[in-house]
C-alpha positions in Angstrom: -1.2 -5.0 12.1 -0.6 -6.5 8.7 1.5 -4.7 6.1 -0.4 -2.8 3.4 -0.1 -4.4 -0.1 0.8 -1.8 -2.8 1.0 -4.3 -5.7 -2.3 -3.0 -7.4 -2.2 0.5 -6.0 -2.7 3.2 -8.6 -3.4 6.4 -6.6 -3.3 7.8 -3.1 -5.4 10.8 -2.1 -4.3 12.7 0.9 -6.1 15.2 3.1 -4.0 18.3 3.9 -4.7 19.8 7.3 -3.7 17.4 10.1 -2.5 14.8 7.6 0.3 16.1 5.4 0.5 19.5 7.3 0.4 20.5 10.9 -1.8 23.6 10.4 -3.8 23.4 13.6 -1.4 25.6 15.4 -1.4 28.6 12.9 -5.1 28.1 12.3 -6.2 28.3 15.9 -3.8 31.1 16.6 -5.1 33.3 13.8 -8.8 32.5 14.2 -8.6 33.2 18.0 -7.1 36.6 17.2 -10.1 37.4 15.0 -12.7 36.0 17.4 -11.3 38.2 20.2 -11.6 41.2 17.9 -15.3 40.4 17.5 -15.9 39.8 21.2 -16.3 36.0 20.8 -14.7 33.2 22.9 -12.0 31.1 21.4 -12.7 28.7 18.6 -12.6 25.5 20.6 -15.3 27.0 23.0 -17.7 27.2 20.1 -17.7 23.5 19.2 -21.4 23.0 20.1 -22.3 25.6 17.4 -20.1 24.1 14.7 -21.1 21.5 12.2 -18.5 18.8 12.0 -19.5 17.9 8.5 -18.6 21.4 7.3 -15.1 22.7 6.6 -13.4 25.2 8.9 -14.2 27.9 6.3 -17.9 27.0 6.0 -18.4 27.1 9.8 -17.7 30.8 9.9 -21.3 31.8 9.2 -22.4 29.6 12.2 -19.9 31.4 14.5 -19.7 35.0 13.1 -23.2 35.3 11.6 -23.6 38.2 9.2 -20.0 39.2 9.8 -18.7 35.9 8.5 -17.4 37.0 5.1 -15.5 40.0 6.6 -14.2 37.9 9.5 -13.0 35.2 7.2 -11.1 37.7 5.0 -9.4 39.1 8.1 -8.6 35.6 9.3 -7.1 34.6 5.9 -4.9 37.7 5.8 -3.6 37.2 9.4 -3.1 33.5 8.7 -1.0 34.1 5.5 1.1 36.7 7.3 2.1 34.2 10.0 1.8 30.6 8.7 5.3 30.3 7.4 6.8 30.4 10.9 4.3 27.9 12.3 3.5 25.3 9.7 5.3 22.0 9.6 4.8 18.4 8.4 4.8 15.2 10.4 7.3 12.4 10.9 7.1 9.9 8.0 5.3 12.1 5.5 8.3 12.9 3.3 9.4 9.3 3.3 5.9 8.1 2.3 5.6 10.6 -0.6 9.0 9.5 -1.8 8.0 5.9 -1.6 4.8 6.4 -3.7 6.6 8.5 -6.2 9.3 5.9 -6.7 6.7 3.2 -7.3 4.9 5.4 -9.8 1.7 5.7 -7.7 -0.3 8.8 -8.5 -0.8 11.3 -5.6 -3.5 13.9 -5.0 -4.5 16.3 -2.3 -8.2 16.5 -1.5 -9.0 19.2 1.0 -12.0 21.3 2.0 -9.6 24.2 2.5 -9.8 27.5 0.7 -7.7 27.3 -2.5 -6.0 30.6 -1.9 -4.7 29.4 1.5 -3.6 26.0 0.3 -1.8 27.4 -2.7 0.0 29.9 -0.4 1.2 27.5 2.2 1.9 24.3 0.1 5.4 25.6 -1.1 6.5 26.0 2.5 6.5 22.2 2.9 6.5 20.5 -0.5 7.1 21.1 -4.2 3.7 21.2 -5.8 5.0 18.9 -8.6 4.9 16.0 -6.2 1.1 15.9 -6.6 -0.7 14.9 -9.7 -3.9 16.7 -8.8 -5.1 19.1 -6.1 -8.8 19.7 -5.4 -9.8 22.3 -2.7 -13.0 23.3 -1.0 -16.0 24.2 -3.3 -14.2 22.9 -6.4 -16.2 19.6 -6.6 -20.0 19.3 -6.8 -19.9 18.6 -3.1 -17.1 18.7 -0.5 -16.1 15.9 1.8 -17.6 13.7 3.1 -19.4 13.4 -0.2 -17.8 11.0 -2.7 -18.0 13.8 -5.3 -14.8 15.3 -3.8 -12.9 12.0 -4.1 -14.0 11.5 -7.7 -12.9 15.1 -8.5 -9.5 14.4 -6.9 -9.1 11.1 -8.9 -10.2 12.6 -12.3 -7.6 11.8 -14.9 -5.7 9.5 -12.5 -7.9 6.4 -12.2 -11.1 5.4 -14.0 -14.1 5.5 -11.8 -14.8 1.8 -12.7 -11.3 0.9 -11.5 -11.6 2.3 -8.0 -11.3 -0.3 -5.3 -9.7 -0.8 -2.0 -6.7 -2.3 -3.7 -6.2 0.5 -6.3 -7.1 3.7 -4.4 -6.4 4.8 -0.9 -7.7 7.9 0.8 -5.6 9.0 3.7 -6.9 11.5 6.2 -7.2 12.5 9.9 -10.9 12.8 10.2 -14.1 10.8 9.9 -15.0 12.9 6.8 -12.0 11.4 5.0 -13.1 7.9 5.9 -16.7 8.5 4.8 -15.5 10.0 1.5 -13.4 6.9 0.8 -16.2 4.6 1.7 -18.5 6.5 -0.6 -16.4 5.7 -3.7 -15.2 2.2 -2.7 -11.6 3.2 -1.9 -9.6 2.1 1.1 -9.9 4.5 4.0 -6.7 5.0 6.0 -7.1 7.1 9.1 -4.2 8.9 10.8 -5.1 9.2 14.5 -3.8 12.0 16.6 -4.8 15.4 18.0 -8.4 15.9 18.8 -9.9 13.7 16.0 -10.5 10.3 17.5 -14.0 9.6 16.2 -14.3 6.4 14.1 -16.7 5.1 11.5 -18.6 1.8 11.8 -16.8 0.4 8.8 -14.6 -2.6 9.5 -12.4 -1.7 6.5 -10.8 1.4 7.9 -7.0 1.1 8.6 -6.3 3.1 11.7 -2.7 4.3 12.2 -1.4 6.0 15.3 0.5 8.8 13.5 1.8 9.1 10.0 5.1 7.4 10.7 3.1 4.3 11.6 1.4 4.4 8.2 4.8 4.5 6.5 5.9 1.5 8.6 2.9 -0.5 7.2 3.9 0.0 3.5 5.1 -3.2 2.0 7.9 -2.9 -0.5 
């Protein structure tokens, strides 16, 4: 695979869960505790009832029904009480962030995650000052995969008219991230791994087997 050219790169927008942070372990552990409390099967067993175009948070009404708000509050409390001992980042992430910072490339986080949870767990892995902008779920007109989310993340970093595959990259682990990048004309970079192996039909997506492979492709 060819090296990625960073000569014109102005901003990189990162997904959080499954991209910069391994949060699948604490998330599934906590939600399965709550599901058991409500007499439901584990989260993975409810896949057919979930909407893959909605966030984890926004799928709660589909699973818990009228009890969704209470169940989510209970989940969030349990998650926050335990995430510090489970959360971790991936090989190559810290080196990649340092590379972009050294080159003066702006960096943002774009996630459908609840702001309260993201703000709580971010300091366990990174100094928040590393990122020039952070946009969470329900903070843009529409969440991923809509391009509104990407535009909100890039606000103040890159002019909308200057967004191209050479100037803006969107890095994530799901097809929603790819679709969001394609919606605004940015380069979609997909970190493969875990259970998310679906692909878009776009020929422009750069697929990387793990974050360390993405770091290897950066041309200095």
